[in-house]
C-alpha positions in Angstrom: 0.0 0.0 0.0 2.8 2.4 0.9 4.7 1.7 -2.4 1.5 2.4 -4.3 1.0 5.7 -2.5 4.7 6.7 -3.2 4.3 5.7 -6.8 1.2 7.9 -7.2 2.9 10.8 -5.5 6.0 10.4 -7.8 3.7 10.4 -10.9 1.9 13.5 -9.6 5.2 15.3 -8.9 6.6 14.5 -12.4 3.3 15.7 -13.9 3.6 18.9 -11.9 7.2 19.4 -13.2 6.0 18.9 -16.8 3.3 21.5 -16.2 5.9 23.9 -14.7 8.1 23.5 -17.8 5.2 24.2 -20.1 4.2 27.3 -18.2 7.8 28.5 -18.1 8.1 28.0 -21.9 5.0 30.0 -22.5 6.1 32.8 -20.3 9.6 32.9 -21.9 7.9 33.1 -25.3 9.6 30.0 -26.5 8.4 28.5 -29.8 9.3 24.8 -30.4 10.2 25.7 -34.0 13.6 26.7 -32.9 16.3 27.0 -35.5 19.6 25.5 -34.4 20.4 26.2 -30.7 24.0 26.7 -31.8 22.9 29.8 -33.8 21.1 31.3 -30.8 24.1 31.1 -28.5 26.0 34.2 -27.7 28.9 32.2 -26.1 28.2 34.1 -22.9 29.1 33.2 -19.3 27.4 30.3 -17.5 24.3 31.5 -15.6 24.7 31.2 -11.8 21.7 28.9 -11.5 23.5 26.2 -13.5 25.8 24.8 -10.8 26.7 21.5 -9.2 23.8 20.4 -7.0 21.1 22.3 -8.9 18.0 20.4 -9.9 16.2 20.8 -13.2 12.9 19.6 -14.8 13.6 18.7 -18.4 10.9 18.1 -21.0 11.6 16.6 -24.4 9.4 17.2 -27.5 9.3 15.4 -30.9 9.8 17.3 -34.1 5.9 17.6 -34.4 5.9 19.2 -30.9 4.5 16.2 -29.0 5.8 15.6 -25.5 8.2 12.6 -25.7 8.7 12.6 -21.9 10.2 14.4 -19.0 12.7 13.9 -16.2 14.1 15.7 -13.2 17.9 15.7 -12.9 20.5 17.0 -10.6 23.9 18.2 -11.8 26.9 16.5 -10.0 30.5 17.3 -10.0 31.6 13.7 -10.6 33.6 13.0 -13.7 31.6 11.0 -16.2 32.9 8.3 -18.5 32.8 9.4 -22.1 33.8 8.4 -25.6 33.8 12.1 -26.5 36.5 14.6 -25.7 35.4 17.2 -23.2 34.8 18.0 -19.5 31.8 15.6 -18.9 30.1 15.4 -15.5 27.6 12.9 -14.3 23.8 13.6 -14.2 21.8 12.1 -11.4 18.3 11.2 -12.6 15.8 11.8 -9.8 12.6 11.1 -11.7 11.8 10.1 -15.3 8.7 9.5 -17.4 9.1 8.8 -21.1 6.8 7.1 -23.6 9.7 4.8 -24.6 11.4 3.2 -21.6 14.6 2.9 -23.6 14.8 6.6 -24.3 17.6 8.9 -23.2 16.9 8.8 -19.4 17.3 5.0 -19.2 21.1 5.3 -19.9 23.9 6.9 -17.8 23.7 10.6 -18.6 26.4 13.2 -18.7 26.5 17.0 -19.1 28.9 19.6 -20.3 28.6 23.3 -19.9 30.7 25.7 -21.9 29.8 29.3 -21.2 26.0 29.5 -21.8 25.8 26.3 -23.9 24.6 23.0 -22.4 25.0 19.6 -23.8 23.3 16.8 -21.9 23.2 13.2 -23.1 24.6 9.8 -23.4 28.4 9.9 -23.8 29.3 6.5 -22.3 27.9 4.5 -25.1 30.3 5.0 -28.1 28.6 5.7 -31.4 25.1 5.8 -29.7 25.0 9.4 -28.9 21.7 11.1 -28.1 22.0 14.7 -27.0 20.1 17.7 -25.8 22.0 20.8 -26.9 20.9 24.3 -26.0 21.3 27.7 -24.6 21.3 28.4 -20.8 19.6 31.3 -19.0 19.2 31.9 -15.2 15.7 30.3 -15.3 16.2 27.5 -17.8 17.4 26.2 -21.1 15.9 25.6 -24.5 17.4 23.9 -27.5 17.4 20.8 -29.8 17.5 17.1 -29.1 18.9 14.6 -31.6 21.5 12.1 -32.5 25.1 12.4 -33.4 26.6 10.2 -36.1 28.9 10.1 -39.1 26.6 12.6 -40.9 26.7 15.0 -37.9 23.9 16.1 -35.6 20.4 15.0 -36.7 17.7 17.0 -35.0 14.8 14.9 -33.7 13.0 17.6 -31.7 13.5 20.1 -29.0 13.8 20.3 -25.2 13.2 22.8 -22.4 14.4 22.8 -18.8 13.5 24.9 -15.8 15.0 25.0 -12.3 13.2 23.2 -9.5 13.1 23.5 -5.7 14.0 20.3 -3.8 
């Protein structure tokens, strides 16, 4: 009985985080038809909210703007294993809810922040890269999600993230 109550509460919290992301996107004037997140970046400094220990609600959308799923993650300072060069740190997944259980959040996740640019994704599985890549602000991040292969980055949709309170 207690596990069922905890499970219901977790689903409710995840649903609430998804709603928070949606409201934040609307208030930020974000449109899911983003051009490349790379083009939007000013290569500015890292916003202060994006620090080790901070918690973020992340929603991922398909190319046709349908919600693929959402997760709540915490940024850690632990070095991540990676097949890609860079300063990759581990992401702790606190909650997740995706239509496809094998999607991004089922794998070990890493993040890299360079200035105001965020890349979050799977770096431990060589040649199986799925990334969220976007621009950071003090209140969140928006950008593209897709795969990285021999042909370069293939956009599959978009994502948005907002800070949460523990």
